[in-house]
N, C-alpha and C positions, 0 to 999 in steps of 0.2 A: 473674366477678362473684359476690360472696358473696350467698347467700340468707339473708335475715334473717327469722326468723319469731318474733314475740313472743306469749307467752301473756298475753292481756289478761284481768286479774281481773274477773270479772263480779260487782261489788259491788252492783249495783242490785236484784238478786232474792235474793241469799243473802250471809251473811258471808263476808269475805275470809278465806283461810287464810294469806296472806302480804301484807305491805305493799308489796312489790316486784314488779315484772313479771318473768317468767322468760324469758330470751332464748335461743333456740337458734340458734346461728351454724352454717351449713352443716351442718344435721342429716344424718346417714346414716340414711335411711329403712330400714326392714325390707326390703331389696331383693328378697327372696324372697317378698314378700307381694303380694297383689293389691289391698291396701287402701293408700290414700295419705292423707297428712295433709290436713286441710281447708285451704283458703286463709287462713281467719281462725281461729286456734287459742285457744281459752279455757280457763282453768283453774277448777275449781269448788272448793267446800269439800270436803276429803277425806271419804270414805266410811268410817266406823268398821269395818263389817263386811269390806270388802275389804282395809283395812290389817291387820286381825287375821288374815285368811286368808293373806296374803302373808307376815306374820310366822310363821305356823305352817308354811308350806311351807318356809321358811328354816330353822326350828328343827328340823324333822323330817328334813330332808335334811343338815343339818349345815354349811351355808353362811352366810357373813356378808352382809348387804346392801351392795351396791356400786353402788347406783343410787337415784335420787329417784323416788318413787311420786306420781304426779300424776293426779287425776280431771280428764278433759278431754273435749272434744267430738269425739273420735275415734270410729270406727265400732264397734270391739270392744276389743281389747287390742293395744298396739303397743310393742315395745322400740325406743329411738331412742338413738343416740349423737350427741352434740354436743360443741363445743369445751369447754363447761363440765363435761361428765361424761355419765353414763348416766342415762336416764329410762325409766320404765315408765308409759306412758300408758293409761288405761283409761276406758271408757264405764260409769259406775255404773248407769245406767238398764238398759242391756243386760245386764249381769252380774247384776243384782238381779231382774229381772223378765223377761227373755226367754230365759234358758237354764236348765237344771237344775243341780243342785249338782255333779254329776260333770263336766259341761261346764264349769262355771265354774272348777272346781279345774284342769282340764286346760288351759284358756286362759291361766290365770294362770301355772301351772307352766311352761308352754312359754315364756312371755315372761321369766320368772325365770331359767329355764335359759340362755336366750341371754345374759343379763347375768352370772350367776355363773359361768359357763363361759368368760367373757371372749371371747365371739365378737365379730367386728368388722363383721357385718352387710353385708358387701360381696359383690358378684356372684360373683367367683371361688371364694368359699367357701361358696356357697349350699347345695349338696347335703350336704356334710359337716356344716355347722354346723346345718342343720335336722334332720338325723337324730340329731345329738348331743342337741339339745333335746328331741326327741321321746322319746329314751331317758331324759332326766331326767324327763320328764313320767310315764314308767312307774315310775321310782323314787320319785317324789313320791307318785303315786296309792297305790302299795302302802303307804307309810309313814303315809298318811292314811287307811288302812282301806277303801279302795275295793276291791271284789272283781274278780277277773280277767275274770268274765262281763260285767261293766260296760264293760270296755273297747271292746267291739264297739259300744257305743251312743254312744260319743264322737262328736260330729256331724261329718258330712263336711265342713262348713265349715272345720274345722282343716286338713284335707287339701287343701282347695281354696285355702287362703291362700297356697298355692305351686303355681303352675301347671305347674312343671318337675318335680314329683315325684308319683308315684302314690299315692293314699291307701293302697293296700295295702302299699307300702314304708313309709310312715310309721307305719301301725298295727303293722307287724312290728317297727319300732324301739321303739314304746311298749312292746310286749309284752316285747321283750328287756330293757328297763329293769326292767320289773315282775318278770320272772322271776328276773333277777339279785339283786334287792333281796330277793325272797322267799328265795332260796337262802342269801344271806348271813345272813338272820335266823333261818333254821332249822338251820344247821349250824355247827359251829365253823370258823373261818377256813380251817383246813388240813385238815379232816376228809374233805372231799369230793374232795381232790386224789388222783387216782389216779396209780399209778406205772408204768402201761403206756405204750405208745407212741402210742396213738390212742384216741379217745373223748372223753367229756366229763369234765373235771376238776372242774368246777362247773356246775351247771345254767345254761345259757344262755352258757357259755364253753367253746368247743371247744379241744381240744388241737392244737398245731402238730405235724405229722410230726417225730418226734424220734428218733434223731438225723435231721437235716434231710437232703434230697438233696444231692449234690455240687453246689456253686456255681460259676458261671463265674469268679468272683473273690471275694476276701474281704479284710477289714481289721479288725484289732483296734482298738478305740475306747475302752477302759478308762480310759485317762489323762484323757479329757476329762471324766470323771465324779468325779474325785478329791475326796474330802470331801462327796459327796453322801450324806445320812443314810438315805434310804429309796427304794424303787423308784419311788414316786410322783414324786420330784424328777428321777429318771432319765428317767422318761417325759416330763415337762414339758419337760426340755431337749431331748430328742430332738424333740418336737413343734415346740419354737420353732425349731430348725434346719430341720425340714421345711417348716414354714408359711412361713419367710422365703424359700423358694424354690418356692413354688406346690404343695407336696405336701400338700393339704388333705384328701384322702381317705385314710384308713388304717383298718385293722382289727387287732384284737388277738386273741391266742391264748395258751393257757397253755403254758409249759414248766416242768419241774419247779423249784419254788422261784424262779421268775421269769416272764418273758413273752416273746412274740415280737410285733414290730410290722411289719405288712406294708404297703407302699405300692401305689398302682395302677400298672398296667403303662403305661409311658410310651415314646414314641419318642425317640431321640436321635441325634446326628450322629456318624457314623463316618467316619474314625477319632478325630475329636477328643474325643468323649465329652459335648458340651454337650447339654443337653435342647433339643428342638425347640421352635419357638414355639407359643404358645397359638393357636388351640384344637387344632391338628393334633397337638399333643403327646400328647393322650390318645386320639387316633383309633385305632380298630382297623384302619382303612385305611391303607395306606402313604401318607406325605406326601412327595411327590417334589420339590415346589418350593415354598418358603414365601414367596418374594417373586418378582415377574415380572422376567425379563430375557431379552432376545432369544436370547443364547447359551444360557442355561439352558433356555429353551423348546425350542430346536432340538436341544439334547443329549437332552432327555427324550423326543424323538420317536424317536430312534435307539438309545438305551441304557435299560437298566432296572436300575439299581443296587438291590440288596436293601435292604429297610427293617430297621433295627435297633430292638429293643425291650429294656426291662429292667425288673426289679422289685428293689427294695431290701427285704431283711428284716433287722431288727435283732433279735439273740437276746440276752437278759439272763438269765444263770443262773450259779450257782456250779458247775454240773455239768461234769465233764470229758467231752468228747465229740469224736467225729470223724464226719465226713459218712458217711452210708450209701451206698456205690457201688451198691447194688441197688435203691435207690429211683429210680424214673424220674419226670422231670418234664417235662411239656409245656407249651407256652404256654397251652392251654386250662385245664389245672389251675392254673397261677399266676394266670390271670384269675379263676379261682373263688375264690381265696383272699380276694380283696376283697369277695366276697359271702358268704363263710362265717363270717367272724370277728365279734367283738363290735365294736360301733360306738364304744363309750365304754370308757375305761380302768377296770378292775374296783377299787374302792376297797380291797377286801380284799388285793389284790395290791400296791396302792400303799402300804399300810401296812407291808409287809415291809421289814426293814432291807437296805440295800445294804451287804454285807459286803466285807471284803478278799478273799473268795474269789469274788465275782461278777466275771464278765467280760462286756463288751459288745462283740459282734461283728457286723460288717456283712457280710451275704452279698449278692452281686449275681448275680441270674439273668438271662442274657442270651439273646435269641431273635432269630432272622432270618427274615424273610419275603421270599421271592422273588416276582417278578412273576408273576401268573397262578396263584398257589398260596395257598390259604386258610390253610393251617395254618402255625403258627410252628415252626420247628425250634430246638432247643436249641443254644447256641453255647457249647461248653465245651472248653477254656479261652478266656476272653475275650482279644481282642488288647490290651486295656486291664487293668492291675492294679487291685485294688480301691481304692487311694489316688487313682488318676487318676479313676476313676468318680465317686467322692465329691467329689473337687476340682472336676471340671468341672461337676457338678451344684449346686455352691455349698455343699455340706453341711459340708465340713471347715471352711471359713471361718466358717460360722455356729455350729458346735460350739465354736469357739474362744472365742466370746463368752459370757460368764457373766452 
């Protein structure tokens, strides 16, 4: 049954800002927020100060507005997606009288970030989208002249608006966006890139171990990106393919004249190669039985098949390279890749041209965990080739769609 929420224009107490009511059909609420829309939703006359602040955030960050800004009777600030489009609802009394300037900028930038980054505001994407929006907050605050020391004073309320994420993690994401924005503003785009194999190429952006460790399987993907003008477009197409099949969490690393994109460690079916069902797909603990059956239950009592895990790494670079056989990779190190990289794609790398020399290569790192053993052991080579891993994960089909 469709939920129908109408923004009733409150004309009795203040001038109307529109002659028509605004209808939100089946609004997708900010699922990762603890705040909900009121049962009766009213729209008020727009607040000039808030309108100008939002325009300033967009102008300083280089994004175009893709949402409608509405003063409403919400508790704070809420990004909403409806059938008619995107909306940013805000409580003008709260923003103008109950929070400080930095807090107000952070709350607005967070909601703006969800929209301009085209977030879907759905539960499976919760963690990755919230952290990406927080990194956008850091970018915006730097470009609005906020000092780094002021970041610690951003209200805990922002962190508590998501009960599934620690405020410490969210503050780290905000600081990451701030530090990267500062680095981009104070150096030439390529001046800070080191030519070494490890370290920080740009403040806030670690380098991927290069040449990378030998993978369990590989696949060249360059032809899927023919005609793409820059690395930003390459990244967007990779993200489209990944998100089409549930790979919402990812991290970025620098490689010379390009980047590496790393996915979370997932469990998959062996020998078929299909990803396991949610939520066990992302569990560190082996998922032995995804749906109950008597035969499956009895089998699990007497057998203990190993659990199979994998990580996808996409390397985009014009450099000629071969894997380093002396680099060892454990499941623990691969898991740390998701915690160590940048949350958002660096715009300075996105501006680099995607040349005829660039290659896009998928690396599959496979691991096995036996019953009763905590550590994952590397499986190399994999029983499946790189194409099969990508095909069964749904990524090849998604990459084929432009």
